[in-house]
A tleap script that builds the chain and sets N, CA, C and O, in Angstrom:
source leaprc.protein.ff14SB
mol = sequence {
  NMET ALA LYS LYS GLN VAL LEU VAL ALA CYS
  GLY ALA GLY ILE ALA THR SER THR VAL VAL
  ASN ASN ALA ILE GLU GLU MET ALA LYS GLU
  HIE LYS LEU ASP VAL ASN LEU ILE GLN ILE
  LYS ILE ALA GLU VAL ALA ALA TYR GLU ASP
  THR ALA ASP LEU LEU VAL THR THR ALA MET
  THR LYS LYS GLU TYR ASN PHE PRO VAL ILE
  ASN ALA ARG ASN PHE LEU THR GLY ILE GLY
  ILE GLU GLU THR LYS GLN GLN ILE LEU GLU
  ALA LEU LYS CLYS
}
set mol.1.N position { 232.749 162.588 35.338 }
set mol.1.CA position { 231.910 162.516 36.554 }
set mol.1.C position { 230.475 162.421 36.727 }
set mol.1.O position { 229.622 163.178 36.264 }
set mol.2.N position { 230.327 161.455 37.411 }
set mol.2.CA position { 228.773 161.119 37.500 }
set mol.2.C position { 228.036 162.739 37.813 }
set mol.2.O position { 228.386 163.856 38.196 }
set mol.3.N position { 226.709 161.963 37.338 }
set mol.3.CA position { 225.262 163.010 37.500 }
set mol.3.C position { 224.914 163.678 38.397 }
set mol.3.O position { 225.090 162.725 39.155 }
set mol.4.N position { 224.524 164.557 39.151 }
set mol.4.CA position { 224.945 165.104 39.978 }
set mol.4.C position { 223.275 165.708 40.562 }
set mol.4.O position { 222.653 166.688 40.153 }
set mol.5.N position { 222.839 164.580 41.781 }
set mol.5.CA position { 221.065 165.465 41.655 }
set mol.5.C position { 220.798 166.633 43.095 }
set mol.5.O position { 220.717 166.549 44.321 }
set mol.6.N position { 220.738 167.597 42.134 }
set mol.6.CA position { 220.243 168.777 43.273 }
set mol.6.C position { 219.561 169.104 43.785 }
set mol.6.O position { 218.815 169.678 42.992 }
set mol.7.N position { 219.126 169.193 44.867 }
set mol.7.CA position { 217.512 169.937 45.613 }
set mol.7.C position { 217.935 170.952 45.523 }
set mol.7.O position { 219.115 171.136 45.824 }
set mol.8.N position { 217.169 171.938 45.098 }
set mol.8.CA position { 216.730 173.001 45.186 }
set mol.8.C position { 215.511 173.899 45.947 }
set mol.8.O position { 214.778 174.432 45.115 }
set mol.9.N position { 215.171 174.155 47.236 }
set mol.9.CA position { 214.361 174.334 47.938 }
set mol.9.C position { 214.601 175.611 49.067 }
set mol.9.O position { 215.420 176.039 49.881 }
set mol.10.N position { 212.963 175.938 48.354 }
set mol.10.CA position { 212.252 177.473 49.148 }
set mol.10.C position { 211.213 176.894 50.280 }
set mol.10.O position { 211.379 175.722 50.618 }
set mol.11.N position { 209.939 177.796 51.006 }
set mol.11.CA position { 209.384 177.229 51.220 }
set mol.11.C position { 208.117 176.425 50.568 }
set mol.11.O position { 207.651 175.363 50.979 }
set mol.12.N position { 207.749 177.073 49.631 }
set mol.12.CA position { 206.624 176.635 48.773 }
set mol.12.C position { 207.200 175.974 47.508 }
set mol.12.O position { 206.354 175.599 46.696 }
set mol.13.N position { 208.350 175.788 47.234 }
set mol.13.CA position { 208.800 175.408 45.977 }
set mol.13.C position { 208.687 175.814 45.134 }
set mol.13.O position { 208.761 175.117 44.122 }
set mol.14.N position { 208.406 177.377 45.045 }
set mol.14.CA position { 208.251 178.197 43.478 }
set mol.14.C position { 208.957 179.296 43.823 }
set mol.14.O position { 210.118 179.184 43.429 }
set mol.15.N position { 208.802 180.057 44.250 }
set mol.15.CA position { 209.339 181.484 43.776 }
set mol.15.C position { 211.166 181.622 44.244 }
set mol.15.O position { 212.084 181.923 43.481 }
set mol.16.N position { 211.236 181.358 45.418 }
set mol.16.CA position { 212.638 181.688 45.591 }
set mol.16.C position { 213.726 180.434 45.255 }
set mol.16.O position { 214.952 180.427 45.360 }
set mol.17.N position { 212.906 179.507 44.863 }
set mol.17.CA position { 213.597 178.127 44.725 }
set mol.17.C position { 213.976 178.349 43.225 }
set mol.17.O position { 215.046 177.884 42.831 }
set mol.18.N position { 212.956 179.205 42.145 }
set mol.18.CA position { 212.997 179.320 41.164 }
set mol.18.C position { 214.419 180.187 40.976 }
set mol.18.O position { 215.400 179.575 40.554 }
set mol.19.N position { 214.487 181.075 41.172 }
set mol.19.CA position { 216.133 182.165 41.154 }
set mol.19.C position { 217.054 181.881 41.441 }
set mol.19.O position { 218.057 182.288 40.853 }
set mol.20.N position { 217.107 180.947 42.610 }
set mol.20.CA position { 218.059 179.500 42.642 }
set mol.20.C position { 218.798 178.925 41.984 }
set mol.20.O position { 220.009 178.951 41.763 }
set mol.21.N position { 217.401 178.015 41.461 }
set mol.21.CA position { 217.191 176.693 40.386 }
set mol.21.C position { 218.018 177.147 38.687 }
set mol.21.O position { 218.546 176.428 37.838 }
set mol.22.N position { 217.836 178.403 38.744 }
set mol.22.CA position { 218.147 179.443 37.336 }
set mol.22.C position { 219.587 179.408 37.554 }
set mol.22.O position { 220.256 178.684 36.817 }
set mol.23.N position { 220.070 179.989 38.330 }
set mol.23.CA position { 221.454 180.457 38.994 }
set mol.23.C position { 221.945 179.090 38.604 }
set mol.23.O position { 222.525 179.091 37.518 }
set mol.24.N position { 221.851 177.712 39.318 }
set mol.24.CA position { 222.766 176.520 39.317 }
set mol.24.C position { 222.656 176.403 37.886 }
set mol.24.O position { 223.659 176.581 37.195 }
set mol.25.N position { 221.286 176.057 37.247 }
set mol.25.CA position { 221.440 175.757 35.814 }
set mol.25.C position { 222.400 176.526 35.000 }
set mol.25.O position { 223.085 175.797 34.282 }
set mol.26.N position { 222.654 177.812 34.900 }
set mol.26.CA position { 223.465 178.423 34.189 }
set mol.26.C position { 224.874 178.531 34.675 }
set mol.26.O position { 225.859 178.998 34.103 }
set mol.27.N position { 224.739 177.959 35.934 }
set mol.27.CA position { 226.515 177.367 36.147 }
set mol.27.C position { 226.704 175.934 36.007 }
set mol.27.O position { 227.874 175.692 36.303 }
set mol.28.N position { 226.099 174.907 35.699 }
set mol.28.CA position { 226.579 174.104 35.475 }
set mol.28.C position { 226.388 173.885 33.713 }
set mol.28.O position { 226.657 172.904 33.021 }
set mol.29.N position { 225.860 175.114 33.369 }
set mol.29.CA position { 226.000 175.255 31.648 }
set mol.29.C position { 227.544 175.401 31.727 }
set mol.29.O position { 228.321 174.493 31.433 }
set mol.30.N position { 227.971 176.843 32.226 }
set mol.30.CA position { 228.811 177.075 32.135 }
set mol.30.C position { 230.129 176.306 32.170 }
set mol.30.O position { 231.029 176.213 31.335 }
set mol.31.N position { 229.951 175.717 33.541 }
set mol.31.CA position { 231.804 174.896 33.881 }
set mol.31.C position { 231.091 173.278 33.353 }
set mol.31.O position { 232.003 172.454 33.425 }
set mol.32.N position { 229.944 172.689 32.923 }
set mol.32.CA position { 230.711 171.856 31.475 }
set mol.32.C position { 229.736 170.968 32.567 }
set mol.32.O position { 229.420 169.960 31.935 }
set mol.33.N position { 229.137 170.902 33.893 }
set mol.33.CA position { 228.724 170.408 34.607 }
set mol.33.C position { 227.219 169.721 34.764 }
set mol.33.O position { 226.180 170.381 34.758 }
set mol.34.N position { 227.288 168.258 34.909 }
set mol.34.CA position { 225.737 167.439 34.748 }
set mol.34.C position { 224.817 166.923 36.171 }
set mol.34.O position { 224.788 166.080 37.069 }
set mol.35.N position { 224.191 167.989 35.675 }
set mol.35.CA position { 223.302 168.196 37.233 }
set mol.35.C position { 222.026 167.924 36.826 }
set mol.35.O position { 221.577 168.293 35.741 }
set mol.36.N position { 221.007 166.870 38.197 }
set mol.36.CA position { 219.542 166.626 37.541 }
set mol.36.C position { 218.818 168.143 38.683 }
set mol.36.O position { 218.598 168.037 39.889 }
set mol.37.N position { 218.723 168.670 38.333 }
set mol.37.CA position { 217.921 169.602 39.462 }
set mol.37.C position { 216.414 169.643 39.686 }
set mol.37.O position { 215.631 169.695 38.738 }
set mol.38.N position { 216.086 169.622 40.757 }
set mol.38.CA position { 214.737 169.319 41.417 }
set mol.38.C position { 214.483 170.492 41.936 }
set mol.38.O position { 215.246 170.682 42.883 }
set mol.39.N position { 213.772 171.365 41.763 }
set mol.39.CA position { 213.062 172.102 42.417 }
set mol.39.C position { 211.742 171.558 43.782 }
set mol.39.O position { 210.559 171.359 43.507 }
set mol.40.N position { 212.249 171.436 44.968 }
set mol.40.CA position { 211.678 171.126 45.735 }
set mol.40.C position { 210.701 172.294 47.015 }
set mol.40.O position { 211.195 173.384 47.304 }
set mol.41.N position { 209.321 171.836 47.645 }
set mol.41.CA position { 209.369 172.365 49.012 }
set mol.41.C position { 210.674 171.890 49.836 }
set mol.41.O position { 211.312 170.847 49.688 }
set mol.42.N position { 210.966 173.310 51.058 }
set mol.42.CA position { 212.079 172.681 52.134 }
set mol.42.C position { 211.205 170.951 53.129 }
set mol.42.O position { 211.694 170.110 53.884 }
set mol.43.N position { 209.891 171.143 52.602 }
set mol.43.CA position { 209.159 169.639 53.752 }
set mol.43.C position { 209.434 168.695 52.945 }
set mol.43.O position { 209.292 167.581 53.449 }
set mol.44.N position { 209.772 168.710 51.890 }
set mol.44.CA position { 210.026 167.512 50.364 }
set mol.44.C position { 211.438 166.840 50.788 }
set mol.44.O position { 211.565 165.616 50.770 }
set mol.45.N position { 212.292 167.540 51.097 }
set mol.45.CA position { 213.434 166.797 51.090 }
set mol.45.C position { 213.799 165.801 51.206 }
set mol.45.O position { 214.285 165.152 50.281 }
set mol.46.N position { 213.594 165.168 53.031 }
set mol.46.CA position { 213.321 163.920 52.977 }
set mol.46.C position { 213.156 162.304 52.263 }
set mol.46.O position { 213.629 161.204 52.547 }
set mol.47.N position { 212.145 162.862 51.101 }
set mol.47.CA position { 211.970 161.900 50.110 }
set mol.47.C position { 212.968 161.815 49.744 }
set mol.47.O position { 213.130 160.596 49.684 }
set mol.48.N position { 214.234 162.471 49.281 }
set mol.48.CA position { 214.924 162.477 48.702 }
set mol.48.C position { 216.713 162.011 48.981 }
set mol.48.O position { 217.677 162.183 48.235 }
set mol.49.N position { 216.648 161.472 50.147 }
set mol.49.CA position { 217.512 161.581 51.317 }
set mol.49.C position { 218.725 160.724 50.407 }
set mol.49.O position { 219.864 161.147 50.210 }
set mol.50.N position { 218.281 159.685 50.014 }
set mol.50.CA position { 218.636 158.328 49.035 }
set mol.50.C position { 219.347 158.624 48.208 }
set mol.50.O position { 220.326 157.917 47.969 }
set mol.51.N position { 219.095 159.740 47.515 }
set mol.51.CA position { 218.965 159.850 46.171 }
set mol.51.C position { 220.237 161.267 46.148 }
set mol.51.O position { 221.404 161.249 45.758 }
set mol.52.N position { 219.659 162.055 46.558 }
set mol.52.CA position { 220.172 163.991 46.925 }
set mol.52.C position { 221.703 163.766 46.695 }
set mol.52.O position { 222.278 162.910 47.368 }
set mol.53.N position { 222.602 164.744 45.470 }
set mol.53.CA position { 223.638 164.876 46.421 }
set mol.53.C position { 224.489 165.939 46.905 }
set mol.53.O position { 225.692 165.880 47.159 }
set mol.54.N position { 223.271 167.447 47.048 }
set mol.54.CA position { 223.582 168.182 47.416 }
set mol.54.C position { 222.098 169.316 47.688 }
set mol.54.O position { 221.251 169.548 46.825 }
set mol.55.N position { 222.105 169.825 48.943 }
set mol.55.CA position { 220.177 170.873 49.060 }
set mol.55.C position { 221.197 172.099 48.875 }
set mol.55.O position { 222.271 172.242 49.459 }
set mol.56.N position { 220.581 172.993 47.881 }
set mol.56.CA position { 220.581 174.168 48.013 }
set mol.56.C position { 219.120 174.953 47.839 }
set mol.56.O position { 218.241 174.911 46.979 }
set mol.57.N position { 219.312 175.752 49.185 }
set mol.57.CA position { 217.827 176.092 49.684 }
set mol.57.C position { 217.763 177.549 50.773 }
set mol.57.O position { 218.372 177.790 51.815 }
set mol.58.N position { 216.825 178.278 50.058 }
set mol.58.CA position { 216.777 179.523 50.731 }
set mol.58.C position { 215.573 179.559 52.117 }
set mol.58.O position { 215.321 180.578 52.761 }
set mol.59.N position { 214.935 178.172 52.357 }
set mol.59.CA position { 214.959 178.254 54.011 }
set mol.59.C position { 215.416 178.043 54.992 }
set mol.59.O position { 216.532 178.546 55.126 }
set mol.60.N position { 214.919 177.287 56.112 }
set mol.60.CA position { 215.700 177.057 56.762 }
set mol.60.C position { 215.724 175.434 56.995 }
set mol.60.O position { 214.737 174.925 56.463 }
set mol.61.N position { 216.420 174.654 57.525 }
set mol.61.CA position { 216.843 173.563 58.035 }
set mol.61.C position { 217.237 173.375 58.899 }
set mol.61.O position { 218.304 173.790 59.350 }
set mol.62.N position { 215.942 172.211 59.696 }
set mol.62.CA position { 216.115 171.661 61.473 }
set mol.62.C position { 216.970 170.376 61.921 }
set mol.62.O position { 217.239 169.795 62.973 }
set mol.63.N position { 217.277 170.236 60.418 }
set mol.63.CA position { 217.209 168.613 60.343 }
set mol.63.C position { 218.753 168.098 59.499 }
set mol.63.O position { 218.629 168.136 58.274 }
set mol.64.N position { 220.027 167.676 59.953 }
set mol.64.CA position { 220.860 167.247 59.509 }
set mol.64.C position { 220.941 165.719 58.153 }
set mol.64.O position { 220.881 164.491 58.211 }
set mol.65.N position { 221.088 166.657 57.183 }
set mol.65.CA position { 221.665 165.103 55.765 }
set mol.65.C position { 222.521 164.648 55.698 }
set mol.65.O position { 223.571 165.248 55.928 }
set mol.66.N position { 222.495 163.839 55.478 }
set mol.66.CA position { 223.737 162.897 55.008 }
set mol.66.C position { 224.616 163.197 53.366 }
set mol.66.O position { 225.147 162.293 52.722 }
set mol.67.N position { 224.593 164.301 53.050 }
set mol.67.CA position { 224.559 165.075 51.947 }
set mol.67.C position { 225.086 167.240 52.135 }
set mol.67.O position { 224.604 168.066 52.911 }
set mol.68.N position { 225.681 167.340 51.556 }
set mol.68.CA position { 226.132 169.520 52.097 }
set mol.68.C position { 224.733 169.436 51.537 }
set mol.68.O position { 223.996 168.741 50.838 }
set mol.69.N position { 224.809 170.821 52.423 }
set mol.69.CA position { 223.509 171.939 52.224 }
set mol.69.C position { 223.724 173.355 53.003 }
set mol.69.O position { 223.750 173.732 54.174 }
set mol.70.N position { 223.864 173.940 51.688 }
set mol.70.CA position { 224.132 175.372 50.967 }
set mol.70.C position { 223.485 176.196 51.240 }
set mol.70.O position { 222.401 175.937 50.718 }
set mol.71.N position { 223.411 177.199 51.814 }
set mol.71.CA position { 222.366 178.055 52.488 }
set mol.71.C position { 222.320 179.155 51.431 }
set mol.71.O position { 223.380 179.705 51.133 }
set mol.72.N position { 221.094 179.549 50.795 }
set mol.72.CA position { 221.523 180.920 49.590 }
set mol.72.C position { 220.446 181.612 49.385 }
set mol.72.O position { 220.017 181.870 48.261 }
set mol.73.N position { 219.743 182.094 50.816 }
set mol.73.CA position { 219.463 183.406 51.258 }
set mol.73.C position { 220.069 184.140 50.640 }
set mol.73.O position { 219.109 184.632 50.048 }
set mol.74.N position { 221.116 184.793 50.157 }
set mol.74.CA position { 221.405 185.841 50.071 }
set mol.74.C position { 221.187 185.932 48.393 }
set mol.74.O position { 221.592 186.819 47.641 }
set mol.75.N position { 220.639 185.073 48.160 }
set mol.75.CA position { 220.884 184.879 46.573 }
set mol.75.C position { 219.281 186.015 46.552 }
set mol.75.O position { 218.787 186.383 45.487 }
set mol.76.N position { 218.906 186.266 47.436 }
set mol.76.CA position { 217.717 186.702 47.718 }
set mol.76.C position { 217.706 188.361 47.834 }
set mol.76.O position { 216.888 189.151 47.363 }
set mol.77.N position { 219.357 188.712 48.928 }
set mol.77.CA position { 219.709 190.012 49.208 }
set mol.77.C position { 220.589 190.791 47.837 }
set mol.77.O position { 220.562 191.956 47.441 }
set mol.78.N position { 221.301 189.661 47.377 }
set mol.78.CA position { 222.472 190.193 46.312 }
set mol.78.C position { 223.782 190.451 46.687 }
set mol.78.O position { 224.712 190.842 45.982 }
set mol.79.N position { 223.742 190.048 48.532 }
set mol.79.CA position { 224.937 190.406 49.198 }
set mol.79.C position { 225.383 188.776 49.245 }
set mol.79.O position { 224.857 187.742 49.655 }
set mol.80.N position { 226.774 189.175 48.530 }
set mol.80.CA position { 227.068 187.266 49.420 }
set mol.80.C position { 227.276 186.596 47.977 }
set mol.80.O position { 228.346 186.002 47.844 }
set mol.81.N position { 226.173 186.610 46.582 }
set mol.81.CA position { 226.022 185.910 45.994 }
set mol.81.C position { 227.393 185.033 45.034 }
set mol.81.O position { 227.238 184.006 44.373 }
set mol.82.N position { 228.404 185.635 45.180 }
set mol.82.CA position { 229.415 184.949 44.352 }
set mol.82.C position { 230.385 184.367 45.104 }
set mol.82.O position { 231.395 184.050 44.476 }
set mol.83.N position { 230.364 184.056 46.661 }
set mol.83.CA position { 230.478 183.214 47.553 }
set mol.83.C position { 229.984 181.881 47.869 }
set mol.83.O position { 230.569 180.861 48.234 }
set mol.84.N position { 228.723 182.154 47.630 }
set mol.84.CA position { 227.769 180.972 47.532 }
set mol.84.C position { 227.885 180.391 46.473 }
set mol.84.O position { 228.231 179.211 46.534 }
set mol.85.N position { 227.614 181.066 45.003 }
set mol.85.CA position { 227.849 180.647 44.235 }
set mol.85.C position { 229.487 179.255 44.214 }
set mol.85.O position { 229.282 178.076 43.929 }
set mol.86.N position { 230.389 179.594 44.437 }
set mol.86.CA position { 231.558 179.226 44.482 }
set mol.86.C position { 231.383 178.097 45.285 }
set mol.86.O position { 232.176 177.216 44.951 }
set mol.87.N position { 230.646 177.770 46.226 }
set mol.87.CA position { 230.549 176.918 47.132 }
set mol.87.C position { 229.806 176.066 46.768 }
set mol.87.O position { 230.008 174.962 47.274 }
set mol.88.N position { 228.885 176.160 45.966 }
set mol.88.CA position { 227.900 175.198 45.221 }
set mol.88.C position { 228.989 174.184 43.872 }
set mol.88.O position { 228.973 172.970 43.668 }
set mol.89.N position { 230.184 175.738 42.877 }
set mol.89.CA position { 230.297 174.790 42.422 }
set mol.89.C position { 231.589 174.106 43.109 }
set mol.89.O position { 232.428 173.588 42.372 }
set mol.90.N position { 231.753 174.097 44.443 }
set mol.90.CA position { 232.855 173.097 44.856 }
set mol.90.C position { 232.003 171.782 45.480 }
set mol.90.O position { 232.336 170.598 45.449 }
set mol.91.N position { 231.225 172.172 45.851 }
set mol.91.CA position { 229.941 170.405 45.869 }
set mol.91.C position { 230.178 170.080 44.850 }
set mol.91.O position { 231.195 169.396 44.735 }
set mol.92.N position { 229.449 170.366 43.713 }
set mol.92.CA position { 229.169 169.976 42.328 }
set mol.92.C position { 230.368 169.172 41.755 }
set mol.92.O position { 230.521 168.180 41.042 }
set mol.93.N position { 231.241 170.188 42.489 }
set mol.93.CA position { 232.926 169.600 41.500 }
set mol.93.C position { 233.064 167.728 41.897 }
set mol.93.O position { 233.447 166.872 41.100 }
set mol.94.N position { 232.747 167.561 42.936 }
set mol.94.CA position { 233.350 166.775 44.188 }
set mol.94.C position { 232.725 165.361 44.186 }
set mol.94.O position { 233.031 164.550 45.060 }
savepdb mol mol.pdb
quit
């Protein structure tokens, strides 16, 4: 399986994206998935449109992208995290 480029974005690219980034890193290790995690501001997503395989974000997205976008706001609330983790894993295994 080829290495996946995963964008992890929040409003500022610092706080909440770090929480999500760490969770994805752990999942990738656990499932032996080769990922390149790039932690960014949501405003920077367009710069990666041609290379990204997945966007996981805690921010609102107004644009459609040619790769899956997974809303990870529940990492902040703690409710429904397992379901979101499963969505991320499924997207990474494709």
